[in-house]
PDB file of N, CA, C and O in Angstrom:
ATOM      1  N   MET A   1     136.405 117.978  80.669  1.00  0.00           N
ATOM      2  CA  MET A   1     135.036 117.335  80.278  1.00  0.00           C
ATOM      3  C   MET A   1     134.002 118.514  80.666  1.00  0.00           C
ATOM      4  O   MET A   1     134.100 119.394  81.521  1.00  0.00           O
ATOM      5  N   ARG A   2     133.072 118.252  79.822  1.00  0.00           N
ATOM      6  CA  ARG A   2     131.926 119.198  79.958  1.00  0.00           C
ATOM      7  C   ARG A   2     130.635 118.246  80.750  1.00  0.00           C
ATOM      8  O   ARG A   2     130.416 117.048  80.575  1.00  0.00           O
ATOM      9  N   PHE A   3     129.956 119.112  81.576  1.00  0.00           N
ATOM     10  CA  PHE A   3     128.969 118.561  82.354  1.00  0.00           C
ATOM     11  C   PHE A   3     127.594 119.506  82.141  1.00  0.00           C
ATOM     12  O   PHE A   3     127.479 120.698  82.426  1.00  0.00           O
ATOM     13  N   ARG A   4     126.578 118.605  81.548  1.00  0.00           N
ATOM     14  CA  ARG A   4     125.344 119.260  81.437  1.00  0.00           C
ATOM     15  C   ARG A   4     124.182 118.828  82.397  1.00  0.00           C
ATOM     16  O   ARG A   4     124.171 117.615  82.605  1.00  0.00           O
ATOM     17  N   PHE A   5     123.411 119.397  82.893  1.00  0.00           N
ATOM     18  CA  PHE A   5     122.402 118.959  83.936  1.00  0.00           C
ATOM     19  C   PHE A   5     121.107 119.208  83.555  1.00  0.00           C
ATOM     20  O   PHE A   5     120.733 120.274  83.066  1.00  0.00           O
ATOM     21  N   TYR A   6     120.310 118.109  83.799  1.00  0.00           N
ATOM     22  CA  TYR A   6     118.890 118.088  83.491  1.00  0.00           C
ATOM     23  C   TYR A   6     118.279 119.308  84.403  1.00  0.00           C
ATOM     24  O   TYR A   6     118.627 119.503  85.568  1.00  0.00           O
ATOM     25  N   GLU A   7     117.277 120.129  83.668  1.00  0.00           N
ATOM     26  CA  GLU A   7     116.659 121.090  84.536  1.00  0.00           C
ATOM     27  C   GLU A   7     115.414 120.784  84.593  1.00  0.00           C
ATOM     28  O   GLU A   7     114.817 120.337  83.614  1.00  0.00           O
ATOM     29  N   ASP A   8     114.882 120.974  85.693  1.00  0.00           N
ATOM     30  CA  ASP A   8     113.485 120.819  86.177  1.00  0.00           C
ATOM     31  C   ASP A   8     112.472 121.911  85.320  1.00  0.00           C
ATOM     32  O   ASP A   8     112.490 123.127  85.511  1.00  0.00           O
ATOM     33  N   PRO A   9     111.577 121.199  84.325  1.00  0.00           N
ATOM     34  CA  PRO A   9     110.663 122.346  83.490  1.00  0.00           C
ATOM     35  C   PRO A   9     109.976 123.230  84.325  1.00  0.00           C
ATOM     36  O   PRO A   9     109.874 124.387  83.916  1.00  0.00           O
ATOM     37  N   GLU A  10     109.426 122.910  85.526  1.00  0.00           N
ATOM     38  CA  GLU A  10     108.603 123.810  86.180  1.00  0.00           C
ATOM     39  C   GLU A  10     109.543 124.932  87.077  1.00  0.00           C
ATOM     40  O   GLU A  10     109.027 126.026  87.302  1.00  0.00           O
ATOM     41  N   THR A  11     110.655 124.708  87.487  1.00  0.00           N
ATOM     42  CA  THR A  11     111.319 125.770  88.250  1.00  0.00           C
ATOM     43  C   THR A  11     112.638 126.382  87.131  1.00  0.00           C
ATOM     44  O   THR A  11     113.050 127.539  87.208  1.00  0.00           O
ATOM     45  N   GLY A  12     113.080 125.540  86.296  1.00  0.00           N
ATOM     46  CA  GLY A  12     114.098 125.946  85.375  1.00  0.00           C
ATOM     47  C   GLY A  12     115.561 125.849  86.088  1.00  0.00           C
ATOM     48  O   GLY A  12     116.546 126.343  85.539  1.00  0.00           O
ATOM     49  N   LEU A  13     115.638 125.220  87.274  1.00  0.00           N
ATOM     50  CA  LEU A  13     116.868 124.809  88.093  1.00  0.00           C
ATOM     51  C   LEU A  13     117.114 123.165  87.697  1.00  0.00           C
ATOM     52  O   LEU A  13     116.345 122.356  87.179  1.00  0.00           O
ATOM     53  N   PRO A  14     118.384 123.042  88.122  1.00  0.00           N
ATOM     54  CA  PRO A  14     119.051 121.875  88.056  1.00  0.00           C
ATOM     55  C   PRO A  14     118.064 120.884  89.057  1.00  0.00           C
ATOM     56  O   PRO A  14     117.800 121.217  90.213  1.00  0.00           O
ATOM     57  N   HIS A  15     117.623 119.774  88.509  1.00  0.00           N
ATOM     58  CA  HIS A  15     116.908 118.645  89.012  1.00  0.00           C
ATOM     59  C   HIS A  15     117.798 118.282  90.346  1.00  0.00           C
ATOM     60  O   HIS A  15     117.258 118.079  91.434  1.00  0.00           O
ATOM     61  N   ILE A  16     118.959 118.233  90.182  1.00  0.00           N
ATOM     62  CA  ILE A  16     119.468 117.542  91.376  1.00  0.00           C
ATOM     63  C   ILE A  16     119.514 118.461  92.647  1.00  0.00           C
ATOM     64  O   ILE A  16     119.927 118.038  93.726  1.00  0.00           O
ATOM     65  N   TRP A  17     119.080 119.704  92.463  1.00  0.00           N
ATOM     66  CA  TRP A  17     118.743 120.381  93.550  1.00  0.00           C
ATOM     67  C   TRP A  17     117.680 120.132  94.444  1.00  0.00           C
ATOM     68  O   TRP A  17     117.546 120.537  95.599  1.00  0.00           O
ATOM     69  N   THR A  18     116.845 119.322  93.677  1.00  0.00           N
ATOM     70  CA  THR A  18     115.612 118.876  94.763  1.00  0.00           C
ATOM     71  C   THR A  18     116.119 117.750  95.682  1.00  0.00           C
ATOM     72  O   THR A  18     115.531 117.477  96.728  1.00  0.00           O
ATOM     73  N   HIS A  19     117.123 117.161  95.306  1.00  0.00           N
ATOM     74  CA  HIS A  19     117.654 116.127  96.274  1.00  0.00           C
ATOM     75  C   HIS A  19     118.645 116.560  97.131  1.00  0.00           C
ATOM     76  O   HIS A  19     119.274 115.730  97.787  1.00  0.00           O
ATOM     77  N   GLY A  20     118.923 117.992  97.240  1.00  0.00           N
ATOM     78  CA  GLY A  20     119.875 118.430  98.023  1.00  0.00           C
ATOM     79  C   GLY A  20     121.510 118.150  97.673  1.00  0.00           C
ATOM     80  O   GLY A  20     122.465 117.944  98.423  1.00  0.00           O
ATOM     81  N   THR A  21     121.410 118.232  96.270  1.00  0.00           N
ATOM     82  CA  THR A  21     122.795 117.661  95.966  1.00  0.00           C
ATOM     83  C   THR A  21     123.227 118.761  94.853  1.00  0.00           C
ATOM     84  O   THR A  21     122.383 119.117  94.030  1.00  0.00           O
ATOM     85  N   THR A  22     124.592 119.322  94.822  1.00  0.00           N
ATOM     86  CA  THR A  22     125.119 120.509  94.123  1.00  0.00           C
ATOM     87  C   THR A  22     125.544 120.043  92.783  1.00  0.00           C
ATOM     88  O   THR A  22     125.494 118.825  92.615  1.00  0.00           O
ATOM     89  N   GLU A  23     125.907 120.694  91.908  1.00  0.00           N
ATOM     90  CA  GLU A  23     126.494 120.357  90.644  1.00  0.00           C
ATOM     91  C   GLU A  23     127.972 119.912  90.896  1.00  0.00           C
ATOM     92  O   GLU A  23     128.438 119.008  90.203  1.00  0.00           O
ATOM     93  N   GLN A  24     128.726 120.520  91.867  1.00  0.00           N
ATOM     94  CA  GLN A  24     130.158 120.282  92.246  1.00  0.00           C
ATOM     95  C   GLN A  24     130.141 118.884  92.825  1.00  0.00           C
ATOM     96  O   GLN A  24     130.972 118.111  92.349  1.00  0.00           O
ATOM     97  N   GLU A  25     129.326 118.419  93.784  1.00  0.00           N
ATOM     98  CA  GLU A  25     129.290 117.258  94.204  1.00  0.00           C
ATOM     99  C   GLU A  25     129.184 115.896  93.283  1.00  0.00           C
ATOM    100  O   GLU A  25     129.722 114.807  93.482  1.00  0.00           O
ATOM    101  N   ALA A  26     128.301 116.317  92.189  1.00  0.00           N
ATOM    102  CA  ALA A  26     127.931 115.316  91.090  1.00  0.00           C
ATOM    103  C   ALA A  26     129.148 115.172  90.375  1.00  0.00           C
ATOM    104  O   ALA A  26     129.480 114.030  90.055  1.00  0.00           O
ATOM    105  N   ILE A  27     129.926 116.208  90.045  1.00  0.00           N
ATOM    106  CA  ILE A  27     131.099 116.363  89.350  1.00  0.00           C
ATOM    107  C   ILE A  27     132.206 115.588  90.219  1.00  0.00           C
ATOM    108  O   ILE A  27     132.831 114.717  89.612  1.00  0.00           O
ATOM    109  N   GLU A  28     132.466 115.765  91.333  1.00  0.00           N
ATOM    110  CA  GLU A  28     133.456 115.111  92.115  1.00  0.00           C
ATOM    111  C   GLU A  28     133.195 113.763  92.228  1.00  0.00           C
ATOM    112  O   GLU A  28     134.199 113.068  92.382  1.00  0.00           O
ATOM    113  N   VAL A  29     131.912 113.076  92.190  1.00  0.00           N
ATOM    114  CA  VAL A  29     131.699 111.693  92.082  1.00  0.00           C
ATOM    115  C   VAL A  29     132.012 111.016  90.768  1.00  0.00           C
ATOM    116  O   VAL A  29     132.572 109.931  90.613  1.00  0.00           O
ATOM    117  N   LEU A  30     131.562 111.828  89.870  1.00  0.00           N
ATOM    118  CA  LEU A  30     131.857 111.415  88.360  1.00  0.00           C
ATOM    119  C   LEU A  30     133.491 111.373  88.065  1.00  0.00           C
ATOM    120  O   LEU A  30     133.886 110.608  87.185  1.00  0.00           O
ATOM    121  N   HIS A  31     134.433 112.181  88.787  1.00  0.00           N
ATOM    122  CA  HIS A  31     135.643 112.125  88.480  1.00  0.00           C
ATOM    123  C   HIS A  31     136.450 111.342  89.602  1.00  0.00           C
ATOM    124  O   HIS A  31     137.635 111.026  89.495  1.00  0.00           O
ATOM    125  N   GLY A  32     135.780 111.121  90.498  1.00  0.00           N
ATOM    126  CA  GLY A  32     136.574 110.291  91.677  1.00  0.00           C
ATOM    127  C   GLY A  32     136.357 108.679  91.544  1.00  0.00           C
ATOM    128  O   GLY A  32     135.536 108.238  90.740  1.00  0.00           O
ATOM    129  N   PRO A  33     137.006 107.967  92.236  1.00  0.00           N
ATOM    130  CA  PRO A  33     136.740 106.401  92.409  1.00  0.00           C
ATOM    131  C   PRO A  33     135.356 106.028  92.583  1.00  0.00           C
ATOM    132  O   PRO A  33     134.495 106.837  92.930  1.00  0.00           O
ATOM    133  N   GLY A  34     135.157 104.920  92.366  1.00  0.00           N
ATOM    134  CA  GLY A  34     133.702 104.368  92.834  1.00  0.00           C
ATOM    135  C   GLY A  34     133.209 103.356  91.962  1.00  0.00           C
ATOM    136  O   GLY A  34     134.026 102.828  91.207  1.00  0.00           O
ATOM    137  N   GLU A  35     131.986 102.979  91.929  1.00  0.00           N
ATOM    138  CA  GLU A  35     131.536 102.108  90.939  1.00  0.00           C
ATOM    139  C   GLU A  35     130.699 102.796  89.659  1.00  0.00           C
ATOM    140  O   GLU A  35     129.771 103.595  89.780  1.00  0.00           O
ATOM    141  N   ASP A  36     131.239 102.304  88.444  1.00  0.00           N
ATOM    142  CA  ASP A  36     130.537 102.781  87.334  1.00  0.00           C
ATOM    143  C   ASP A  36     129.615 101.640  86.723  1.00  0.00           C
ATOM    144  O   ASP A  36     130.165 100.594  86.379  1.00  0.00           O
ATOM    145  N   LEU A  37     128.322 101.778  86.578  1.00  0.00           N
ATOM    146  CA  LEU A  37     127.407 100.599  86.243  1.00  0.00           C
ATOM    147  C   LEU A  37     126.619 100.938  85.282  1.00  0.00           C
ATOM    148  O   LEU A  37     126.441 102.144  85.108  1.00  0.00           O
ATOM    149  N   PRO A  38     126.103 100.203  84.616  1.00  0.00           N
ATOM    150  CA  PRO A  38     124.998 100.381  83.529  1.00  0.00           C
ATOM    151  C   PRO A  38     123.789 100.797  84.129  1.00  0.00           C
ATOM    152  O   PRO A  38     123.601 100.378  85.271  1.00  0.00           O
ATOM    153  N   ALA A  39     122.803 101.625  83.559  1.00  0.00           N
ATOM    154  CA  ALA A  39     121.622 101.858  84.170  1.00  0.00           C
ATOM    155  C   ALA A  39     120.580 101.593  82.895  1.00  0.00           C
ATOM    156  O   ALA A  39     120.887 101.147  81.790  1.00  0.00           O
ATOM    157  N   ALA A  40     119.298 101.984  83.348  1.00  0.00           N
ATOM    158  CA  ALA A  40     118.429 101.775  82.068  1.00  0.00           C
ATOM    159  C   ALA A  40     118.477 102.791  80.942  1.00  0.00           C
ATOM    160  O   ALA A  40     119.018 103.891  81.052  1.00  0.00           O
ATOM    161  N   LYS A  41     117.895 102.358  79.894  1.00  0.00           N
ATOM    162  CA  LYS A  41     117.871 103.069  78.776  1.00  0.00           C
ATOM    163  C   LYS A  41     119.220 103.713  78.087  1.00  0.00           C
ATOM    164  O   LYS A  41     119.130 104.773  77.467  1.00  0.00           O
ATOM    165  N   GLY A  42     120.330 103.101  78.208  1.00  0.00           N
ATOM    166  CA  GLY A  42     121.632 103.678  77.765  1.00  0.00           C
ATOM    167  C   GLY A  42     122.321 104.570  78.745  1.00  0.00           C
ATOM    168  O   GLY A  42     123.372 105.161  78.499  1.00  0.00           O
ATOM    169  N   ALA A  43     121.596 104.636  79.989  1.00  0.00           N
ATOM    170  CA  ALA A  43     122.324 105.634  80.892  1.00  0.00           C
ATOM    171  C   ALA A  43     123.306 104.852  81.748  1.00  0.00           C
ATOM    172  O   ALA A  43     123.300 103.622  81.694  1.00  0.00           O
ATOM    173  N   ARG A  44     124.202 105.553  82.587  1.00  0.00           N
ATOM    174  CA  ARG A  44     125.123 104.954  83.467  1.00  0.00           C
ATOM    175  C   ARG A  44     124.753 105.369  84.917  1.00  0.00           C
ATOM    176  O   ARG A  44     123.964 106.294  85.107  1.00  0.00           O
ATOM    177  N   MET A  45     125.286 104.730  85.868  1.00  0.00           N
ATOM    178  CA  MET A  45     125.252 105.212  87.396  1.00  0.00           C
ATOM    179  C   MET A  45     126.629 105.222  87.876  1.00  0.00           C
ATOM    180  O   MET A  45     127.361 104.257  87.653  1.00  0.00           O
ATOM    181  N   LYS A  46     127.035 106.251  88.523  1.00  0.00           N
ATOM    182  CA  LYS A  46     128.147 106.079  89.400  1.00  0.00           C
ATOM    183  C   LYS A  46     127.940 106.444  90.611  1.00  0.00           C
ATOM    184  O   LYS A  46     127.359 107.510  90.815  1.00  0.00           O
ATOM    185  N   LEU A  47     128.357 105.663  91.638  1.00  0.00           N
ATOM    186  CA  LEU A  47     128.124 105.542  92.892  1.00  0.00           C
ATOM    187  C   LEU A  47     129.751 106.040  93.599  1.00  0.00           C
ATOM    188  O   LEU A  47     130.824 105.564  93.229  1.00  0.00           O
ATOM    189  N   GLY A  48     129.624 106.829  94.403  1.00  0.00           N
ATOM    190  CA  GLY A  48     131.037 107.398  95.087  1.00  0.00           C
ATOM    191  C   GLY A  48     131.058 108.265  95.985  1.00  0.00           C
ATOM    192  O   GLY A  48     129.957 108.506  96.481  1.00  0.00           O
ATOM    193  N   GLN A  49     132.093 108.935  96.453  1.00  0.00           N
ATOM    194  CA  GLN A  49     131.982 109.717  97.750  1.00  0.00           C
ATOM    195  C   GLN A  49     132.363 110.974  97.264  1.00  0.00           C
ATOM    196  O   GLN A  49     133.099 111.017  96.278  1.00  0.00           O
ATOM    197  N   THR A  50     131.917 112.163  97.885  1.00  0.00           N
ATOM    198  CA  THR A  50     132.465 113.539  97.814  1.00  0.00           C
ATOM    199  C   THR A  50     133.619 113.773  98.468  1.00  0.00           C
ATOM    200  O   THR A  50     134.116 112.917  99.201  1.00  0.00           O
ATOM    201  N   ALA A  51     134.119 114.861  98.284  1.00  0.00           N
ATOM    202  CA  ALA A  51     135.337 115.467  99.205  1.00  0.00           C
ATOM    203  C   ALA A  51     134.947 115.510 100.611  1.00  0.00           C
ATOM    204  O   ALA A  51     135.650 115.118 101.542  1.00  0.00           O
ATOM    205  N   ALA A  52     133.641 116.073 100.713  1.00  0.00           N
ATOM    206  CA  ALA A  52     132.868 116.199 102.131  1.00  0.00           C
ATOM    207  C   ALA A  52     132.479 115.073 102.868  1.00  0.00           C
ATOM    208  O   ALA A  52     132.062 115.056 104.026  1.00  0.00           O
ATOM    209  N   GLY A  53     132.685 113.933 101.937  1.00  0.00           N
ATOM    210  CA  GLY A  53     132.227 112.487 102.791  1.00  0.00           C
ATOM    211  C   GLY A  53     130.661 112.008 102.687  1.00  0.00           C
ATOM    212  O   GLY A  53     130.177 111.128 103.398  1.00  0.00           O
ATOM    213  N   ARG A  54     130.031 112.662 101.784  1.00  0.00           N
ATOM    214  CA  ARG A  54     128.808 112.358 101.257  1.00  0.00           C
ATOM    215  C   ARG A  54     128.976 111.070 100.094  1.00  0.00           C
ATOM    216  O   ARG A  54     129.804 111.002  99.186  1.00  0.00           O
ATOM    217  N   PHE A  55     128.012 110.193 100.418  1.00  0.00           N
ATOM    218  CA  PHE A  55     127.951 109.140  99.320  1.00  0.00           C
ATOM    219  C   PHE A  55     126.759 109.348  98.367  1.00  0.00           C
ATOM    220  O   PHE A  55     125.655 109.650  98.820  1.00  0.00           O
ATOM    221  N   LEU A  56     126.982 109.182  97.028  1.00  0.00           N
ATOM    222  CA  LEU A  56     126.039 109.713  96.186  1.00  0.00           C
ATOM    223  C   LEU A  56     125.858 108.907  95.065  1.00  0.00           C
ATOM    224  O   LEU A  56     126.842 108.242  94.745  1.00  0.00           O
ATOM    225  N   GLN A  57     124.724 108.779  94.297  1.00  0.00           N
ATOM    226  CA  GLN A  57     124.649 108.006  93.292  1.00  0.00           C
ATOM    227  C   GLN A  57     124.120 109.015  92.073  1.00  0.00           C
ATOM    228  O   GLN A  57     123.070 109.652  92.162  1.00  0.00           O
ATOM    229  N   VAL A  58     124.912 109.055  91.050  1.00  0.00           N
ATOM    230  CA  VAL A  58     124.706 109.871  89.966  1.00  0.00           C
ATOM    231  C   VAL A  58     124.232 109.320  88.793  1.00  0.00           C
ATOM    232  O   VAL A  58     125.026 108.559  88.240  1.00  0.00           O
ATOM    233  N   ILE A  59     123.042 109.505  88.195  1.00  0.00           N
ATOM    234  CA  ILE A  59     122.662 109.036  86.940  1.00  0.00           C
ATOM    235  C   ILE A  59     122.955 109.912  85.716  1.00  0.00           C
ATOM    236  O   ILE A  59     122.459 111.034  85.614  1.00  0.00           O
ATOM    237  N   TYR A  60     123.832 109.347  84.718  1.00  0.00           N
ATOM    238  CA  TYR A  60     124.035 110.294  83.660  1.00  0.00           C
ATOM    239  C   TYR A  60     123.975 109.657  82.511  1.00  0.00           C
ATOM    240  O   TYR A  60     123.952 108.430  82.602  1.00  0.00           O
ATOM    241  N   VAL A  61     123.937 110.216  81.232  1.00  0.00           N
ATOM    242  CA  VAL A  61     124.069 109.522  80.024  1.00  0.00           C
ATOM    243  C   VAL A  61     125.430 110.247  79.249  1.00  0.00           C
ATOM    244  O   VAL A  61     125.525 111.452  79.020  1.00  0.00           O
ATOM    245  N   PRO A  62     126.221 109.440  78.986  1.00  0.00           N
ATOM    246  CA  PRO A  62     127.469 109.850  78.309  1.00  0.00           C
ATOM    247  C   PRO A  62     127.096 110.438  76.821  1.00  0.00           C
ATOM    248  O   PRO A  62     126.355 109.781  76.089  1.00  0.00           O
ATOM    249  N   ASP A  63     127.638 111.705  76.400  1.00  0.00           N
ATOM    250  CA  ASP A  63     127.483 111.914  75.135  1.00  0.00           C
ATOM    251  C   ASP A  63     128.122 111.368  74.064  1.00  0.00           C
ATOM    252  O   ASP A  63     129.132 110.824  74.510  1.00  0.00           O
ATOM    253  N   GLU A  64     128.053 111.210  72.714  1.00  0.00           N
ATOM    254  CA  GLU A  64     128.695 110.517  71.753  1.00  0.00           C
ATOM    255  C   GLU A  64     130.046 111.021  71.477  1.00  0.00           C
ATOM    256  O   GLU A  64     130.827 110.287  70.872  1.00  0.00           O
ATOM    257  N   ASP A  65     130.440 112.305  71.890  1.00  0.00           N
ATOM    258  CA  ASP A  65     131.678 112.775  71.476  1.00  0.00           C
ATOM    259  C   ASP A  65     132.610 112.476  72.732  1.00  0.00           C
ATOM    260  O   ASP A  65     133.744 112.949  72.667  1.00  0.00           O
ATOM    261  N   ARG A  66     132.272 111.755  73.856  1.00  0.00           N
ATOM    262  CA  ARG A  66     132.957 111.416  74.849  1.00  0.00           C
ATOM    263  C   ARG A  66     133.723 112.602  75.573  1.00  0.00           C
ATOM    264  O   ARG A  66     134.559 112.287  76.420  1.00  0.00           O
ATOM    265  N   GLU A  67     133.503 113.915  75.309  1.00  0.00           N
ATOM    266  CA  GLU A  67     133.894 115.052  75.765  1.00  0.00           C
ATOM    267  C   GLU A  67     132.926 115.644  77.008  1.00  0.00           C
ATOM    268  O   GLU A  67     133.333 116.483  77.812  1.00  0.00           O
ATOM    269  N   SER A  68     131.650 115.095  77.026  1.00  0.00           N
ATOM    270  CA  SER A  68     130.783 115.634  77.768  1.00  0.00           C
ATOM    271  C   SER A  68     129.696 114.611  78.329  1.00  0.00           C
ATOM    272  O   SER A  68     129.462 113.559  77.735  1.00  0.00           O
ATOM    273  N   VAL A  69     129.148 114.920  79.318  1.00  0.00           N
ATOM    274  CA  VAL A  69     127.979 113.893  79.924  1.00  0.00           C
ATOM    275  C   VAL A  69     126.930 114.889  80.395  1.00  0.00           C
ATOM    276  O   VAL A  69     127.153 116.036  80.781  1.00  0.00           O
ATOM    277  N   PHE A  70     125.561 114.179  80.292  1.00  0.00           N
ATOM    278  CA  PHE A  70     124.371 114.749  80.699  1.00  0.00           C
ATOM    279  C   PHE A  70     124.029 114.074  82.077  1.00  0.00           C
ATOM    280  O   PHE A  70     123.910 112.853  82.178  1.00  0.00           O
ATOM    281  N   VAL A  71     123.895 114.844  83.014  1.00  0.00           N
ATOM    282  CA  VAL A  71     123.661 114.552  84.403  1.00  0.00           C
ATOM    283  C   VAL A  71     121.983 114.368  84.675  1.00  0.00           C
ATOM    284  O   VAL A  71     121.396 115.403  84.990  1.00  0.00           O
ATOM    285  N   VAL A  72     121.379 113.435  84.598  1.00  0.00           N
ATOM    286  CA  VAL A  72     119.967 113.299  84.943  1.00  0.00           C
ATOM    287  C   VAL A  72     119.583 113.578  86.245  1.00  0.00           C
ATOM    288  O   VAL A  72     118.771 114.494  86.377  1.00  0.00           O
ATOM    289  N   THR A  73     120.050 112.897  87.426  1.00  0.00           N
ATOM    290  CA  THR A  73     119.966 113.142  88.741  1.00  0.00           C
ATOM    291  C   THR A  73     120.968 112.535  89.474  1.00  0.00           C
ATOM    292  O   THR A  73     121.585 111.555  89.057  1.00  0.00           O
ATOM    293  N   ALA A  74     121.203 113.165  90.754  1.00  0.00           N
ATOM    294  CA  ALA A  74     122.116 112.719  91.689  1.00  0.00           C
ATOM    295  C   ALA A  74     121.366 112.827  93.123  1.00  0.00           C
ATOM    296  O   ALA A  74     120.653 113.787  93.415  1.00  0.00           O
ATOM    297  N   TYR A  75     121.583 111.860  93.876  1.00  0.00           N
ATOM    298  CA  TYR A  75     121.213 111.962  95.370  1.00  0.00           C
ATOM    299  C   TYR A  75     122.003 110.958  96.231  1.00  0.00           C
ATOM    300  O   TYR A  75     122.690 110.012  95.847  1.00  0.00           O
ATOM    301  N   GLU A  76     121.769 111.347  97.385  1.00  0.00           N
ATOM    302  CA  GLU A  76     122.664 110.692  98.560  1.00  0.00           C
ATOM    303  C   GLU A  76     122.095 109.271  98.949  1.00  0.00           C
ATOM    304  O   GLU A  76     120.922 109.073  99.268  1.00  0.00           O
ATOM    305  N   LEU A  77     123.126 108.267  98.878  1.00  0.00           N
ATOM    306  CA  LEU A  77     122.742 107.146  99.414  1.00  0.00           C
ATOM    307  C   LEU A  77     122.439 106.856 100.721  1.00  0.00           C
ATOM    308  O   LEU A  77     123.132 107.451 101.547  1.00  0.00           O
ATOM    309  N   HIS A  78     121.565 106.078 101.160  1.00  0.00           N
ATOM    310  CA  HIS A  78     121.191 106.058 102.687  1.00  0.00           C
ATOM    311  C   HIS A  78     120.959 104.504 102.950  1.00  0.00           C
ATOM    312  O   HIS A  78     120.832 103.741 101.992  1.00  0.00           O
ATOM    313  N   GLY A  79     120.917 104.134 104.023  1.00  0.00           N
ATOM    314  CA  GLY A  79     120.427 102.920 104.559  1.00  0.00           C
ATOM    315  C   GLY A  79     121.168 101.646 104.020  1.00  0.00           C
ATOM    316  O   GLY A  79     122.385 101.487 104.120  1.00  0.00           O
ATOM    317  N   LYS A  80     120.304 100.758 103.440  1.00  0.00           N
ATOM    318  CA  LYS A  80     121.052  99.483 102.794  1.00  0.00           C
ATOM    319  C   LYS A  80     121.972  99.771 101.748  1.00  0.00           C
ATOM    320  O   LYS A  80     123.101  99.284 101.679  1.00  0.00           O
ATOM    321  N   ALA A  81     121.428 100.645 100.861  1.00  0.00           N
ATOM    322  CA  ALA A  81     122.292 100.858  99.538  1.00  0.00           C
ATOM    323  C   ALA A  81     123.568 101.596 100.091  1.00  0.00           C
ATOM    324  O   ALA A  81     124.645 101.355  99.546  1.00  0.00           O
ATOM    325  N   LYS A  82     123.519 102.322 100.953  1.00  0.00           N
ATOM    326  CA  LYS A  82     124.783 103.000 101.420  1.00  0.00           C
ATOM    327  C   LYS A  82     125.713 101.907 102.033  1.00  0.00           C
ATOM    328  O   LYS A  82     126.914 101.891 101.762  1.00  0.00           O
ATOM    329  N   ALA A  83     125.065 100.887 102.962  1.00  0.00           N
ATOM    330  CA  ALA A  83     125.952 100.063 103.624  1.00  0.00           C
ATOM    331  C   ALA A  83     126.539  98.928 102.503  1.00  0.00           C
ATOM    332  O   ALA A  83     127.657  98.430 102.639  1.00  0.00           O
ATOM    333  N   ALA A  84     125.729  98.622 101.495  1.00  0.00           N
ATOM    334  CA  ALA A  84     126.126  97.472 100.557  1.00  0.00           C
ATOM    335  C   ALA A  84     127.351  98.217  99.728  1.00  0.00           C
ATOM    336  O   ALA A  84     128.396  97.590  99.553  1.00  0.00           O
ATOM    337  N   TYR A  85     127.215  99.491  99.248  1.00  0.00           N
ATOM    338  CA  TYR A  85     128.295 100.220  98.612  1.00  0.00           C
ATOM    339  C   TYR A  85     129.599 100.207  99.285  1.00  0.00           C
ATOM    340  O   TYR A  85     130.639 100.049  98.646  1.00  0.00           O
ATOM    341  N   ARG A  86     129.570 100.372 100.583  1.00  0.00           N
ATOM    342  CA  ARG A  86     130.734 100.681 101.430  1.00  0.00           C
ATOM    343  C   ARG A  86     131.360  99.128 101.720  1.00  0.00           C
ATOM    344  O   ARG A  86     132.555  98.837 101.767  1.00  0.00           O
ATOM    345  N   ARG A  87     130.202  98.216 101.901  1.00  0.00           N
ATOM    346  CA  ARG A  87     130.898  96.799 101.988  1.00  0.00           C
ATOM    347  C   ARG A  87     131.533  96.467 100.712  1.00  0.00           C
ATOM    348  O   ARG A  87     132.636  95.927 100.797  1.00  0.00           O
ATOM    349  N   ARG A  88     131.098  96.663  99.659  1.00  0.00           N
ATOM    350  CA  ARG A  88     131.834  96.388  98.383  1.00  0.00           C
ATOM    351  C   ARG A  88     133.071  97.085  98.222  1.00  0.00           C
ATOM    352  O   ARG A  88     134.023  96.439  97.782  1.00  0.00           O
ATOM    353  N   GLN A  89     133.225  98.316  98.507  1.00  0.00           N
ATOM    354  CA  GLN A  89     134.642  99.030  98.585  1.00  0.00           C
ATOM    355  C   GLN A  89     135.480  98.372  99.437  1.00  0.00           C
ATOM    356  O   GLN A  89     136.625  98.194  99.022  1.00  0.00           O
ATOM    357  N   ARG A  90     135.157  97.895 100.707  1.00  0.00           N
ATOM    358  CA  ARG A  90     136.014  97.462 101.636  1.00  0.00           C
ATOM    359  C   ARG A  90     136.555  96.039 100.911  1.00  0.00           C
ATOM    360  O   ARG A  90     137.768  95.828 100.942  1.00  0.00           O
ATOM    361  N   ARG A  91     135.776  95.187 100.343  1.00  0.00           N
ATOM    362  CA  ARG A  91     136.265  93.965  99.788  1.00  0.00           C
ATOM    363  C   ARG A  91     137.288  94.251  98.636  1.00  0.00           C
ATOM    364  O   ARG A  91     138.276  93.551  98.413  1.00  0.00           O
ATOM    365  N   LYS A  92     136.928  95.356  97.940  1.00  0.00           N
ATOM    366  CA  LYS A  92     138.150  95.741  97.028  1.00  0.00           C
ATOM    367  C   LYS A  92     139.169  96.200  97.457  1.00  0.00           C
ATOM    368  O   LYS A  92     140.058  96.535  96.675  1.00  0.00           O
ATOM    369  N   GLY A  93     139.308  96.336  98.820  1.00  0.00           N
ATOM    370  CA  GLY A  93     140.719  96.888  99.559  1.00  0.00           C
ATOM    371  C   GLY A  93     140.852  98.626  99.350  1.00  0.00           C
ATOM    372  O   GLY A  93     141.936  99.181  99.172  1.00  0.00           O
ATOM    373  N   ARG A  94     139.727  99.241  99.401  1.00  0.00           N
ATOM    374  CA  ARG A  94     139.909 100.624  99.135  1.00  0.00           C
ATOM    375  C   ARG A  94     139.798 101.385 100.506  1.00  0.00           C
ATOM    376  O   ARG A  94     139.921 102.610 100.544  1.00  0.00           O
TER     377      ARG A  94
END
């Protein structure tokens, strides 16, 4: 699968870097277990955990060919959002 990342027009760097997230972490979450939910305007959001243990939310748009995705942003879950995700995962028996 191919991954494309939104680049900040001002810096030319991947937008996820501004949130302290790397491309590899976003890919780990997209490939791993977690919750894949619909988001606004045809996008999807994937919540999951990286190999290093960080809990991330990745917003992406699947391409029509299903062989690639466009990652809009990714950031670490904190506080209530992180607690709610972990609670849902425990209920699933993971």
